[in-house]
Backbone as numpy.savetxt, mean C-alpha at the origin, in Angstrom:
# Nx Ny Nz CAx CAy CAz Cx Cy Cz
15.46 12.04 -17.54 14.49 11.43 -16.65 13.31 10.87 -17.44
12.83 9.70 -17.05 11.65 9.12 -17.67 10.42 9.93 -17.28
9.58 10.25 -18.25 8.38 11.03 -17.95 7.36 10.18 -17.23
6.81 10.67 -16.10 5.80 9.89 -15.38 4.60 9.62 -16.27
4.14 8.41 -16.27 2.95 8.11 -17.06 1.73 8.66 -16.36
0.72 9.07 -17.12 -0.49 9.63 -16.54 -1.62 8.63 -16.54
-1.43 7.54 -17.20 -2.44 6.49 -17.20 -1.77 5.16 -16.94
-2.57 4.12 -16.80 -2.05 2.80 -16.52 -2.25 1.92 -17.74
-1.54 0.80 -17.83 -1.66 -0.08 -19.00 -3.09 -0.53 -19.25
-3.44 -0.67 -20.52 -4.81 -1.00 -20.90 -5.26 -2.37 -20.40
-4.31 -3.28 -20.16 -4.71 -4.64 -19.79 -4.98 -4.80 -18.30
-4.90 -3.72 -17.52 -5.17 -3.79 -16.09 -6.67 -3.66 -15.85
-7.20 -4.54 -15.03 -8.59 -4.42 -14.59 -8.57 -3.82 -13.19
-9.01 -2.57 -13.03 -8.90 -1.91 -11.73 -9.91 -2.43 -10.72
-9.58 -2.33 -9.46 -10.49 -2.75 -8.39 -10.95 -1.54 -7.61
-12.26 -1.32 -7.61 -12.86 -0.23 -6.83 -13.87 -0.78 -5.82
-13.75 -2.04 -5.49 -14.72 -2.64 -4.57 -14.10 -3.86 -3.91
-14.92 -4.56 -3.12 -14.46 -5.78 -2.47 -14.30 -5.63 -0.98
-14.10 -4.40 -0.53 -13.90 -4.17 0.92 -15.20 -4.10 1.69
-16.34 -4.08 0.97 -17.65 -4.00 1.62 -17.78 -2.75 2.49
-17.04 -1.70 2.14 -16.97 -0.39 2.82 -16.25 -0.43 4.16
-15.65 -1.57 4.54 -14.92 -1.67 5.81 -13.41 -1.48 5.59
-12.79 -0.49 6.21 -11.32 -0.51 6.28 -10.89 -1.71 7.12
-9.69 -2.22 6.89 -9.29 -3.40 7.64 -8.94 -3.04 9.09
-9.02 -4.03 9.95 -8.77 -3.85 11.38 -7.53 -4.62 11.80
-7.07 -4.38 13.02 -5.78 -4.90 13.45 -5.64 -6.41 13.32
-6.68 -7.16 13.61 -6.55 -8.62 13.62 -6.86 -9.27 12.27
-7.40 -8.51 11.33 -7.94 -9.11 10.13 -6.89 -9.77 9.23
-5.76 -9.12 9.05 -4.78 -9.64 8.10 -4.19 -10.96 8.58
-3.87 -11.04 9.85 -3.37 -12.32 10.38 -4.46 -13.37 10.34
-5.69 -13.00 10.68 -6.79 -13.96 10.60 -6.90 -14.55 9.21
-6.82 -13.69 8.19 -6.96 -14.14 6.82 -5.82 -15.05 6.39
-4.58 -14.65 6.71 -3.43 -15.46 6.34 -3.47 -16.81 7.05
-3.80 -16.80 8.35 -3.88 -18.05 9.11 -4.97 -18.97 8.55
-6.13 -18.38 8.22 -7.25 -19.18 7.72 -6.90 -19.87 6.40
-6.25 -19.14 5.50 -5.88 -19.70 4.21 -4.77 -20.75 4.36
-3.88 -20.54 5.31 -2.82 -21.51 5.58 -3.42 -22.84 6.02
-4.45 -22.77 6.87 -5.09 -23.98 7.38 -6.04 -24.62 6.38
-6.71 -23.78 5.58 -7.73 -24.28 4.65 -7.79 -23.38 3.43
-7.17 -23.75 2.31 -7.13 -22.91 1.11 -8.50 -22.56 0.54
-9.55 -23.31 0.91 -10.88 -23.05 0.36 -11.79 -22.33 1.35
-11.24 -21.86 2.46 -12.07 -21.34 3.55 -12.96 -20.19 3.11
-12.47 -19.30 2.27 -13.27 -18.12 1.91 -14.43 -18.46 0.99
-14.43 -19.63 0.40 -15.54 -20.04 -0.44 -16.49 -20.99 0.25
-16.32 -21.16 1.55 -17.14 -22.13 2.29 -18.00 -21.45 3.34
-18.99 -22.18 3.82 -19.85 -21.69 4.89 -19.12 -21.64 6.23
-17.95 -22.27 6.29 -17.18 -22.30 7.55 -16.51 -20.97 7.85
-16.44 -20.09 6.85 -15.63 -18.88 6.99 -16.10 -17.99 8.13
-17.41 -17.85 8.31 -17.90 -16.96 9.37 -17.50 -17.48 10.75
-17.48 -18.79 10.89 -17.09 -19.39 12.18 -15.58 -19.32 12.36
-14.86 -19.66 11.31 -13.40 -19.64 11.39 -12.87 -18.26 11.71
-13.45 -17.25 11.06 -12.94 -15.88 11.21 -13.65 -15.11 12.30
-14.80 -15.60 12.74 -15.53 -14.96 13.83 -16.18 -13.64 13.47
-16.58 -13.49 12.19 -17.22 -12.26 11.73 -18.38 -12.63 10.81
-19.18 -11.62 10.44 -20.29 -11.85 9.53 -19.84 -12.01 8.08
-20.79 -12.34 7.19 -20.45 -12.62 5.79 -19.81 -11.44 5.09
-20.33 -10.23 5.34 -19.75 -9.05 4.70 -18.29 -8.86 5.10
-18.01 -9.09 6.38 -16.64 -8.92 6.86 -15.74 -10.04 6.37
-16.29 -11.23 6.16 -15.50 -12.31 5.55 -15.01 -11.87 4.18
-15.92 -11.31 3.38 -15.53 -10.84 2.05 -14.52 -9.71 2.15
-14.68 -8.85 3.16 -13.76 -7.74 3.34 -12.36 -8.23 3.73
-12.30 -9.22 4.62 -11.00 -9.76 5.03 -10.28 -10.37 3.82
-11.04 -11.12 3.01 -10.44 -11.69 1.80 -9.90 -10.58 0.90
-10.70 -9.54 0.72 -10.27 -8.43 -0.14 -8.97 -7.81 0.36
-8.91 -7.49 1.65 -7.74 -6.78 2.17 -6.49 -7.66 2.13
-6.65 -8.94 2.42 -5.49 -9.84 2.35 -4.98 -9.97 0.92
-5.91 -9.97 -0.03 -5.51 -10.04 -1.44 -4.94 -8.71 -1.91
-5.61 -7.61 -1.57 -5.17 -6.29 -2.00 -3.79 -5.95 -1.45
-3.50 -6.42 -0.25 -2.20 -6.16 0.36 -1.14 -7.16 -0.08
-1.49 -8.07 -0.99 -0.51 -9.02 -1.51 -0.06 -10.03 -0.47
-0.95 -10.38 0.45 -0.60 -11.34 1.51 -1.12 -12.73 1.21
-2.19 -12.83 0.41 -2.66 -14.12 -0.09 -2.89 -13.99 -1.58
-2.87 -15.11 -2.28 -3.05 -15.11 -3.72 -3.77 -16.38 -4.16
-4.40 -16.31 -5.31 -5.10 -17.47 -5.84 -4.11 -18.51 -6.35
-4.43 -19.78 -6.12 -3.65 -20.86 -6.70 -4.08 -21.06 -8.16
-3.45 -21.98 -8.83 -3.69 -22.17 -10.27 -5.15 -22.45 -10.59
-5.86 -23.16 -9.71 -7.26 -23.50 -10.01 -8.23 -22.37 -9.68
-7.72 -21.26 -9.14 -8.50 -20.06 -8.80 -9.50 -20.27 -7.68
-9.76 -21.51 -7.29 -10.73 -21.79 -6.23 -10.06 -21.83 -4.86
-8.76 -21.96 -4.86 -8.01 -22.09 -3.62 -7.04 -20.92 -3.47
-6.85 -20.49 -2.24 -5.93 -19.40 -1.94 -4.74 -19.92 -1.16
-3.65 -19.18 -1.22 -2.47 -19.52 -0.45 -1.76 -18.25 0.00
-1.06 -18.30 1.11 -0.30 -17.11 1.53 0.83 -16.83 0.55
1.12 -15.57 0.32 2.28 -15.21 -0.48 3.54 -15.33 0.38
4.68 -15.20 -0.25 5.94 -15.22 0.48 5.97 -14.13 1.54
5.49 -12.93 1.17 5.46 -11.82 2.13 4.44 -12.07 3.22
3.27 -12.61 2.85 2.23 -12.91 3.84 2.72 -13.87 4.91
3.40 -14.93 4.48 3.95 -15.90 5.45 5.06 -15.27 6.28
5.91 -14.48 5.62 7.05 -13.89 6.33 6.59 -12.97 7.46
5.51 -12.25 7.24 5.04 -11.30 8.27 4.11 -11.97 9.27
3.11 -12.73 8.79 1.99 -13.10 9.64 1.99 -14.54 10.15
2.94 -15.36 9.76 3.05 -16.66 10.42 3.28 -16.44 11.91
2.94 -17.43 12.73 3.07 -17.25 14.18 4.48 -16.83 14.59
5.48 -17.31 13.86 6.87 -16.93 14.14 7.36 -15.91 13.10
6.44 -15.20 12.50 6.80 -14.25 11.45 7.40 -12.96 11.99
7.68 -12.06 11.07 8.35 -10.82 11.43 7.55 -10.00 12.44
6.23 -9.86 12.20 5.42 -8.98 13.04 3.94 -9.34 12.89
3.52 -10.51 13.36 2.15 -10.98 13.09 1.06 -10.13 13.74
1.39 -9.34 14.74 0.35 -8.57 15.44 0.50 -7.06 15.22
1.20 -6.68 14.15 1.32 -5.27 13.74 1.83 -4.38 14.89
2.88 -4.81 15.54 3.43 -4.04 16.65 4.53 -3.08 16.21
5.04 -3.25 14.99 6.13 -2.41 14.48 5.57 -1.55 13.35
5.83 -0.25 13.41 5.31 0.65 12.37 5.83 0.29 10.99
6.98 -0.38 10.92 7.51 -0.81 9.61 6.49 -1.66 8.87
5.78 -2.51 9.60 4.79 -3.40 8.96 3.64 -2.59 8.38
3.22 -1.55 9.08 2.14 -0.71 8.56 2.59 0.01 7.28
3.82 0.48 7.25 4.33 1.11 6.04 4.39 0.10 4.89
4.77 -1.13 5.20 4.80 -2.18 4.17 3.40 -2.44 3.61
2.42 -2.57 4.50 1.04 -2.82 4.06 0.55 -1.65 3.21
0.84 -0.44 3.66 0.48 0.75 2.88 1.10 0.70 1.48
2.38 0.35 1.41 3.06 0.27 0.12 2.43 -0.79 -0.77
2.04 -1.91 -0.18 1.39 -2.97 -0.94 0.07 -2.49 -1.54
-0.71 -1.77 -0.76 -2.03 -1.31 -1.21 -1.93 -0.26 -2.30
-0.84 0.49 -2.32 -0.74 1.63 -3.24 0.08 1.31 -4.48
0.45 0.06 -4.67 1.37 -0.26 -5.76 0.71 -0.87 -7.00
-0.58 -1.24 -6.90 -1.24 -1.88 -8.05 -2.70 -1.44 -8.16
-3.08 -0.95 -9.34 -4.47 -0.55 -9.57 -5.40 -1.75 -9.54
-4.87 -2.92 -9.88 -5.71 -4.12 -9.90 -6.06 -4.60 -8.50
-5.35 -4.11 -7.48 -5.66 -4.48 -6.10 -6.54 -3.44 -5.42
-6.16 -2.16 -5.55 -6.88 -1.09 -4.86 -6.67 0.19 -5.66
-7.52 0.42 -6.65 -7.28 1.48 -7.64 -7.25 2.88 -7.02
-8.14 3.16 -6.09 -8.15 4.49 -5.49 -6.86 4.74 -4.72
-6.38 3.74 -3.99 -5.15 3.86 -3.22 -3.97 4.09 -4.18
-3.95 3.34 -5.26 -2.89 3.43 -6.26 -2.86 4.83 -6.88
-4.02 5.32 -7.26 -4.11 6.64 -7.89 -3.75 7.75 -6.92
-4.27 7.68 -5.70 -4.07 8.75 -4.72 -2.60 8.93 -4.38
-1.85 7.82 -4.31 -0.44 7.90 -3.94 0.50 7.72 -5.14
-0.05 7.98 -6.34 0.79 7.90 -7.52 0.55 9.00 -8.52
-0.71 9.46 -8.61 -1.09 10.39 -9.66 -1.72 11.69 -9.16
-2.35 11.65 -8.00 -3.03 12.83 -7.47 -2.02 13.71 -6.75
-1.86 14.94 -7.21 -0.76 15.78 -6.72 -1.18 16.96 -5.86
-2.45 17.04 -5.49 -2.87 18.12 -4.60 -2.64 17.71 -3.15
-2.04 18.59 -2.38 -1.84 18.28 -0.96 -3.11 18.49 -0.16
-3.90 19.49 -0.51 -5.17 19.76 0.19 -6.31 19.57 -0.80
-7.39 18.93 -0.35 -8.47 18.62 -1.28 -9.80 18.43 -0.56
-10.86 18.61 -1.31 -12.21 18.27 -0.84 -12.56 16.88 -1.41
-13.39 16.17 -0.69 -13.72 14.80 -1.10 -14.40 14.77 -2.47
-15.27 15.73 -2.75 -15.98 15.71 -4.04 -15.02 15.96 -5.21
-14.05 16.85 -5.01 -13.07 17.11 -6.06 -12.17 15.89 -6.26
-11.77 15.29 -5.17 -10.95 14.08 -5.21 -11.66 12.99 -6.01
-12.92 12.76 -5.71 -13.70 11.72 -6.41 -13.88 12.07 -7.88
-14.09 13.35 -8.17 -14.29 13.77 -9.56 -13.02 13.55 -10.38
-11.86 13.89 -9.82 -10.60 13.69 -10.55 -10.28 12.20 -10.72
-10.65 11.41 -9.72 -10.47 9.97 -9.84 -11.34 9.41 -10.96
-12.56 9.91 -11.04 -13.48 9.49 -12.11 -12.91 9.85 -13.48
-12.32 11.05 -13.58 -11.71 11.47 -14.85 -10.56 10.54 -15.22
-9.77 10.14 -14.23 -8.63 9.25 -14.48 -9.10 7.89 -15.00
-10.19 7.37 -14.43 -10.70 6.09 -14.91 -11.16 6.19 -16.36
-11.76 7.35 -16.70 -12.21 7.53 -18.08 -11.05 7.60 -19.06
-9.96 8.27 -18.65 -8.77 8.37 -19.52 -8.15 7.01 -19.77
-8.35 6.10 -18.85 -7.82 4.75 -19.00 -8.78 3.82 -19.75
-9.94 4.35 -20.12 -10.92 3.53 -20.83 -11.77 2.67 -19.93
-11.76 2.98 -18.62 -12.55 2.21 -17.66 -13.90 2.89 -17.46
-14.68 3.01 -18.52 -15.90 3.82 -18.48 -17.07 3.13 -17.80
-16.92 1.85 -17.48 -18.03 1.14 -16.85 -18.02 1.26 -15.32
-17.04 1.96 -14.79 -16.99 2.16 -13.34 -18.05 3.19 -12.97
-18.98 2.81 -12.09 -20.07 3.72 -11.74 -19.61 4.79 -10.77
-20.29 5.90 -10.81 -19.98 7.01 -9.89 -20.20 6.59 -8.45
-21.23 5.79 -8.19 -21.49 5.31 -6.83 -20.35 4.44 -6.32
-19.80 3.60 -7.20 -18.67 2.75 -6.79 -17.47 3.61 -6.43
-17.22 4.63 -7.22 -16.10 5.54 -6.94 -16.28 6.21 -5.59
-17.47 6.73 -5.32 -17.71 7.44 -4.06 -17.60 6.52 -2.86
-18.09 5.28 -2.98 -17.95 4.33 -1.86 -16.47 4.00 -1.62
-15.73 3.85 -2.72 -14.31 3.54 -2.58 -13.55 4.71 -1.95
-13.88 5.92 -2.34 -13.24 7.10 -1.77 -13.54 7.20 -0.27
-14.79 6.93 0.10 -15.14 6.96 1.53 -14.29 5.96 2.31
-14.16 4.75 1.79 -13.37 3.72 2.47 -11.89 4.11 2.49
-11.41 4.66 1.39 -10.01 5.12 1.32 -9.72 6.13 2.43
-10.58 7.12 2.57 -10.33 8.15 3.58 -10.38 7.58 4.99
-11.29 6.66 5.23 -11.38 6.06 6.57 -10.23 5.11 6.86
-9.48 4.73 5.81 -8.28 3.92 6.02 -7.17 4.74 6.68
-7.15 6.05 6.41 -6.04 6.89 6.87 -6.43 7.99 7.86
-7.71 8.33 7.93 -8.15 9.44 8.78 -8.90 8.90 9.98
-8.56 9.34 11.20 -9.26 8.85 12.39 -10.76 9.13 12.31
-11.55 8.19 12.82 -13.00 8.36 12.80 -13.41 9.43 13.80
-14.54 10.05 13.52 -15.11 11.04 14.43 -16.37 10.43 15.03
-16.37 10.24 16.34 -17.54 9.70 17.01 -18.64 10.75 17.06
-19.79 10.43 16.50 -20.94 11.34 16.55 -22.14 10.58 17.08
-23.13 11.30 17.48 -24.35 10.67 17.99 -24.94 9.76 16.91
-25.21 8.53 17.28 -25.78 7.59 16.34 -24.74 6.75 15.62
-23.44 7.01 15.87 -22.40 6.21 15.24 -22.44 4.78 15.78
-22.44 3.82 14.88 -22.37 2.42 15.29 -20.96 2.14 15.78
-20.84 1.48 16.93 -19.52 1.29 17.53 -18.54 0.62 16.57
-19.02 -0.38 15.83 -18.14 -1.08 14.89 -17.55 -0.13 13.86
-18.33 0.89 13.46 -17.88 1.81 12.42 -16.86 2.81 12.94
-16.66 2.87 14.26 -15.74 3.84 14.83 -14.32 3.29 14.98
-14.13 1.99 14.72 -12.80 1.41 14.86 -11.88 1.98 13.78
-10.74 2.49 14.20 -9.80 3.04 13.23 -9.00 1.93 12.57
-8.68 2.14 11.30 -7.77 1.26 10.58 -6.37 1.47 11.13
-5.55 0.43 11.19 -4.17 0.60 11.66 -3.37 1.65 10.89
-3.68 1.86 9.61 -2.90 2.81 8.82 -3.13 4.26 9.24
-4.13 4.50 10.07 -4.30 5.84 10.65 -3.03 6.27 11.39
-2.33 5.30 11.98 -1.12 5.60 12.75 -0.03 6.25 11.92
-0.07 6.09 10.61 0.99 6.61 9.76 0.92 8.13 9.60
-0.23 8.71 9.88 -0.36 10.17 9.78 -0.21 10.72 8.38
-0.64 9.97 7.39 -0.47 10.40 6.01 -1.53 11.41 5.56
-2.73 11.32 6.13 -3.83 12.21 5.75 -4.54 12.67 7.01
-4.92 13.93 7.04 -5.74 14.44 8.14 -6.92 15.22 7.56
-7.94 15.42 8.38 -9.07 16.23 7.93 -9.13 17.53 8.72
-9.85 18.50 8.18 -10.00 19.79 8.83 -11.01 19.70 9.97
-11.08 20.74 10.76 -12.00 20.72 11.90 -13.45 20.62 11.46
-13.76 21.12 10.26 -15.13 21.03 9.76 -15.37 19.76 8.95
-14.31 18.92 8.83 -14.39 17.64 8.13 -14.78 17.79 6.66
-14.53 18.96 6.08 -14.86 19.19 4.67 -13.64 19.08 3.76
-12.48 19.35 4.31 -11.26 19.27 3.50 -10.28 18.31 4.15
-9.39 17.77 3.31 -8.40 16.80 3.77 -7.03 17.25 3.29
-5.99 16.73 3.93 -4.64 17.12 3.57 -3.68 15.94 3.64
-2.93 15.74 2.56 -1.81 14.80 2.59 -0.64 15.47 3.30
0.10 14.70 4.06 1.26 15.25 4.76 2.53 14.79 4.05
3.09 15.68 3.25 4.31 15.38 2.51 5.52 15.86 3.30
6.54 15.06 3.36 7.75 15.46 4.07 8.36 14.28 4.80
9.16 14.59 5.80 9.86 13.56 6.57 8.88 12.62 7.25
9.22 11.33 7.30 8.40 10.32 7.97 9.29 9.59 8.98
9.37 10.09 10.20 10.31 9.52 11.19 10.09 8.04 11.47
8.87 7.54 11.32 8.60 6.13 11.65 8.83 5.19 10.47
9.24 5.72 9.32 9.48 4.90 8.13 10.93 4.43 8.12
11.18 3.14 8.32 12.55 2.64 8.35 13.16 2.59 6.94
14.47 2.78 6.88 15.18 2.74 5.60 15.01 1.42 4.86
14.98 0.25 5.53 14.80 -1.00 4.78 13.46 -1.08 4.05
12.41 -0.47 4.59 11.11 -0.48 3.90 11.19 0.42 2.67
11.82 1.57 2.81 12.05 2.45 1.66 12.82 1.69 0.59
13.89 1.00 0.98 14.72 0.26 0.02 13.93 -0.86 -0.64
13.06 -1.53 0.10 12.24 -2.60 -0.47 11.32 -2.06 -1.56
10.70 -0.90 -1.31 9.80 -0.31 -2.30 10.59 0.17 -3.52
11.77 0.72 -3.30 12.62 1.12 -4.42 12.98 -0.10 -5.27
13.30 -1.20 -4.62 13.65 -2.42 -5.35 12.47 -2.92 -6.18
11.25 -2.83 -5.63 10.06 -3.25 -6.39 9.86 -2.38 -7.62
10.02 -1.07 -7.44 9.89 -0.14 -8.57 10.88 -0.52 -9.66
12.09 -0.80 -9.27 13.14 -1.14 -10.23 12.78 -2.41 -11.01
12.32 -3.43 -10.28 11.99 -4.70 -10.94 10.77 -4.59 -11.83
9.77 -3.84 -11.40 8.50 -3.79 -12.14 8.56 -2.88 -13.36
9.41 -1.83 -13.31 9.36 -0.85 -14.39 10.71 -0.60 -15.08
11.79 -0.91 -14.42 13.10 -0.57 -15.00 14.10 -1.71 -14.86
13.65 -2.93 -15.04 14.51 -4.10 -14.80 15.71 -4.16 -15.74
15.63 -3.45 -16.89 16.72 -3.49 -17.85 17.75 -2.38 -17.64
17.57 -1.59 -16.57 18.48 -0.47 -16.32 19.31 -0.71 -15.07
20.50 -0.10 -15.04 21.35 -0.23 -13.85 21.45 1.07 -13.05
20.65 2.08 -13.44 20.64 3.33 -12.67 19.26 3.98 -12.74
18.91 4.70 -11.68 17.69 5.50 -11.64 18.04 6.88 -11.12
17.40 7.91 -11.69 17.64 9.27 -11.26 16.85 9.58 -10.00
17.38 10.52 -9.22 16.69 10.96 -8.01 15.25 11.37 -8.31
15.05 12.11 -9.39 13.70 12.58 -9.72 12.74 11.43 -9.96
13.21 10.34 -10.55 12.36 9.17 -10.78 11.98 8.52 -9.46
12.93 8.45 -8.54 12.69 7.81 -7.24 11.80 8.67 -6.36
11.81 9.96 -6.60 11.02 10.87 -5.76 9.62 11.14 -6.29
9.43 11.08 -7.63 8.19 11.60 -8.18 7.40 10.66 -9.08
7.97 9.59 -9.57 7.21 8.70 -10.45 6.14 7.93 -9.69
5.02 7.59 -10.33 4.08 6.65 -9.72 4.79 5.36 -9.33
4.42 4.81 -8.19 4.99 3.58 -7.63 6.36 3.80 -7.00
6.86 5.04 -7.03 8.16 5.33 -6.41 7.99 5.50 -4.91
9.06 5.27 -4.13 8.95 5.49 -2.68 8.64 6.94 -2.33
9.12 7.89 -3.13 8.81 9.29 -2.85 7.33 9.58 -2.92
6.65 9.01 -3.91 5.21 9.21 -4.06 4.41 8.38 -3.07
4.75 7.11 -2.96 3.99 6.22 -2.10 4.01 6.67 -0.64
5.16 7.18 -0.20 5.29 7.59 1.19 5.13 9.10 1.38
4.83 9.83 0.31 4.66 11.29 0.36 5.86 11.95 1.02
7.04 11.67 0.49 8.28 12.24 1.00 8.67 13.46 0.18
9.31 14.44 0.82 9.91 15.52 0.04 11.27 15.06 -0.46
11.87 15.84 -1.35 13.12 15.41 -2.00 14.26 15.25 -1.00
14.36 16.15 -0.02 15.43 16.04 0.98 15.31 14.74 1.77
14.08 14.35 2.09 13.88 13.10 2.82 14.27 11.90 1.97
13.94 11.95 0.68 14.32 10.87 -0.23 15.84 10.73 -0.26
16.54 11.84 -0.37 18.01 11.80 -0.41 18.56 11.19 0.87
17.95 11.53 2.01 18.40 10.95 3.27 18.35 9.44 3.26
17.28 8.87 2.71 17.18 7.42 2.61 18.18 6.86 1.60
18.36 7.56 0.48 19.28 7.06 -0.54 20.71 6.99 -0.03
21.07 7.90 0.83 22.43 7.91 1.36 22.72 6.71 2.27
21.65 6.02 2.71 21.82 4.83 3.55 21.89 3.54 2.74
21.60 3.62 1.45 21.43 2.41 0.66 22.66 1.54 0.59
23.82 2.14 0.39 25.03 1.34 0.16 25.33 0.44 1.34
25.30 1.00 2.56 25.57 0.17 3.75 24.42 -0.78 4.04
23.21 -0.35 3.76 22.03 -1.16 4.04 21.96 -2.40 3.16
22.39 -2.26 1.91 22.27 -3.35 0.93 23.61 -4.01 0.60
24.61 -3.78 1.44 25.95 -4.35 1.20 26.48 -4.03 -0.19
26.21 -2.79 -0.62 26.73 -2.34 -1.90 25.89 -2.68 -3.12
24.77 -3.36 -2.94 23.91 -3.69 -4.08 23.34 -2.43 -4.72
22.99 -1.44 -3.89 22.50 -0.15 -4.38 23.41 0.94 -3.83
23.69 1.93 -4.67 24.62 2.99 -4.26 24.16 4.33 -4.82
24.06 5.35 -3.96 23.67 6.69 -4.39 24.91 7.52 -4.67
24.87 8.30 -5.77 26.02 9.10 -6.15 25.56 10.44 -6.74
26.30 11.50 -6.46 25.97 12.83 -6.97 27.10 13.40 -7.82
27.84 12.57 -8.52 28.98 13.01 -9.31 28.54 13.84 -10.52
29.28 14.93 -10.77 29.08 15.78 -11.95 27.64 16.29 -12.09
27.04 16.55 -10.96 25.68 17.10 -10.98 24.59 16.09 -11.22
24.95 14.84 -11.46 23.96 13.79 -11.66 23.66 13.11 -10.33
22.40 13.12 -9.93 21.98 12.47 -8.69 21.27 11.18 -9.06
21.97 10.06 -8.86 21.45 8.78 -9.31 21.77 7.66 -8.32
20.94 6.62 -8.39 21.22 5.38 -7.66 21.65 4.34 -8.68
22.74 3.64 -8.38 23.26 2.60 -9.25 23.02 1.25 -8.62
22.65 0.28 -9.44 22.37 -1.07 -8.94 23.44 -2.04 -9.44
24.14 -2.65 -8.49 25.15 -3.66 -8.81 24.53 -5.05 -8.92
23.52 -5.31 -8.08 22.80 -6.58 -8.15 21.43 -6.41 -7.51
20.54 -7.33 -7.80 19.16 -7.27 -7.29 19.13 -7.46 -5.78
18.26 -6.70 -5.14 18.11 -6.77 -3.68 17.06 -7.82 -3.33
17.36 -8.68 -2.37 16.40 -9.65 -1.86 15.54 -8.96 -0.80
14.30 -8.63 -1.19 13.42 -7.85 -0.30 13.17 -8.56 1.03
12.87 -9.83 0.99 12.56 -10.56 2.22 13.77 -10.60 3.15
14.94 -10.81 2.60 16.15 -10.83 3.41 16.44 -9.46 4.02
16.19 -8.42 3.24 16.35 -7.05 3.73 15.45 -6.80 4.93
14.19 -7.24 4.81 13.24 -7.06 5.90 13.57 -7.95 7.09
14.00 -9.17 6.80 14.36 -10.09 7.89 15.47 -9.47 8.76
16.46 -8.88 8.12 17.54 -8.25 8.87 17.03 -7.09 9.72
16.10 -6.32 9.16 15.54 -5.20 9.93 14.80 -5.69 11.17
13.89 -6.65 10.99 13.09 -7.12 12.13 13.95 -7.83 13.16
14.99 -8.53 12.69 15.89 -9.20 13.63 16.60 -8.17 14.52
17.03 -7.08 13.94 17.74 -6.06 14.68 16.84 -5.22 15.56
15.56 -5.08 15.17 14.65 -4.23 15.92 13.93 -4.97 17.04
14.03 -6.30 17.05 13.31 -7.09 18.06 14.05 -7.07 19.41
């Protein structure tokens, strides 16, 4: 088995900001993709507040979340943005799920946010390197700070880390309405529906929920496995169960699955991918074999077509 790396490549510039402390909301991702489709320069113009119907801080936040989720990307001149293939496939008016009505889309967005430190470093670290199931926010932030130092990212301020951690937790944990809460701040992020993290009754400790995820469809699991294969193991034709369950960027880590749940998904791969991926347990070796590359968009298209 390949040993999980504890740090990230030196040439990565991590992102611990850009969201303006706002978790994204249900309409934001489609708004951002639509706006860029109509006008590639919209986020750099004064028209953005009118086009998107929000204030300047939220304009910057929408741009951040659309970029962090891999739904829009910079064009060659860096001044213009365009929807990615996945962004168009999901959020076009005739796309797979433009209004986030299928939990599969939420799992996809979650996987996008947790797959690259350059997009959302806290999300990437939390679902790739942090292995405590129960934690306090201050300990979580302290260990994240240590991780940035090990990677040589010493210019990241403690305040930036704490703001990012606050936003991270509000992405997954339902808000608590208290006296004096601003109504806008009480809106839950759609990813709360995934039930990945909960807080204690005293709101001092938090818990990741590792295990079976009934709302996670097998095609989304397969898509994330395919990404892992392409990004880290493109020269190999097999991956071990342990790599798929425990490595950073693996579906087991990203979705906080236990090993039995991972095996359940792997057993569906052969029929799901028309034989492109196949799980086998021969001679005590538990491995997935790849006959050919999986087309992620086609895999998802088939899922949404069947579920509609």
